[in-house]
C-alpha positions as semicolon CSV with decimal commas, in nm:
position;residue;x (nm);y (nm);z (nm)
1;M;-12,301;4,825;6,907
2;A;-12,222;4,704;6,556
3;S;-12,487;4,542;6,341
4;L;-12,445;4,167;6,324
5;V;-12,499;3,937;6,028
6;T;-12,540;3,564;6,088
7;C;-12,306;3,370;5,863
8;P;-12,419;3,007;5,825
9;H;-12,056;2,900;5,869
10;C;-11,914;3,147;6,125
11;G;-12,218;3,255;6,329
12;A;-12,300;3,616;6,419
13;R;-12,034;3,851;6,281
14;P;-12,006;4,233;6,246
15;K;-12,146;4,359;5,915
16;E;-11,812;4,524;5,840
17;E;-11,671;4,175;5,766
18;F;-11,901;4,147;5,463
19;T;-11,904;4,306;5,118
20;V;-12,238;4,352;4,944
21;K;-12,197;4,247;4,582
22;G;-12,542;4,297;4,429
23;A;-12,885;4,162;4,359
24;A;-12,942;3,786;4,357
25;L;-13,109;3,769;4,016
26;T;-13,175;3,471;3,791
27;R;-12,913;3,462;3,516
28;P;-13,049;3,459;3,157
29;A;-12,996;3,157;2,933
30;P;-12,667;3,164;2,738
31;D;-12,859;3,206;2,412
32;A;-13,079;3,491;2,542
33;S;-13,106;3,805;2,334
34;Q;-12,856;4,089;2,360
35;E;-13,132;4,308;2,505
36;T;-13,203;4,052;2,779
37;W;-12,833;4,037;2,871
38;F;-12,805;4,416;2,868
39;D;-13,100;4,442;3,107
40;Y;-12,950;4,173;3,335
41;V;-12,606;4,336;3,352
42;Y;-12,690;4,708;3,358
43;L;-13,050;4,771;3,464
44;R;-13,179;4,721;3,818
45;D;-13,495;4,803;4,001
46;N;-13,445;4,979;4,332
47;P;-13,719;4,812;4,537
48;R;-13,832;4,914;4,881
49;G;-13,884;4,612;5,105
50;A;-13,768;4,250;5,099
51;Y;-13,483;4,185;4,856
52;Q;-13,218;3,918;4,804
53;E;-12,854;4,014;4,758
54;Y;-12,522;3,838;4,719
55;W;-12,285;3,913;5,005
56;H;-11,925;3,795;5,038
57;H;-11,784;3,716;5,383
58;T;-11,463;3,894;5,291
59;S;-11,300;3,902;5,636
60;G;-11,427;3,564;5,749
61;C;-11,481;3,230;5,579
62;R;-11,476;3,397;5,233
63;R;-11,798;3,219;5,134
64;W;-12,070;3,373;4,917
65;L;-12,404;3,420;5,089
66;V;-12,754;3,514;4,979
67;V;-12,893;3,766;5,226
68;N;-13,266;3,836;5,232
69;R;-13,313;4,179;5,389
70;D;-13,549;4,474;5,395
71;T;-13,399;4,763;5,197
72;A;-13,592;5,021;5,399
73;T;-13,521;4,899;5,754
74;H;-13,205;4,692;5,685
75;E;-13,357;4,408;5,888
76;I;-13,208;4,075;5,780
77;F;-13,462;3,795;5,750
78;E;-13,240;3,509;5,631
79;T;-12,884;3,428;5,530
80;R;-12,783;3,114;5,346
81;D;-12,484;2,978;5,159
82;A;-12,515;3,084;4,794
83;A;-12,411;2,734;4,681
84;R;-12,712;2,580;4,854
85;K;-12,990;2,497;4,612
86;V;-13,332;2,635;4,702
87;T;-13,628;2,403;4,647
88;A;-13,979;2,537;4,614
């Protein structure tokens, strides 16, 4: 059976409908140093455990999602629309 990802708009869908686009990192300020921008664009940690990534529902609603998953087990803890603001 295929792995399913719960899209907040379409419901449970096969993971093959999605494209993983990268880490959901906080973007530096426009006036940040060149070194800060270089680190943001080119350097990434490769953590083991819970991590947030941007996924695109390419073969579905075409919305951007933030997926919180475990990089070791691939268990998905949460999916949300990337446009939704997160409040602390």
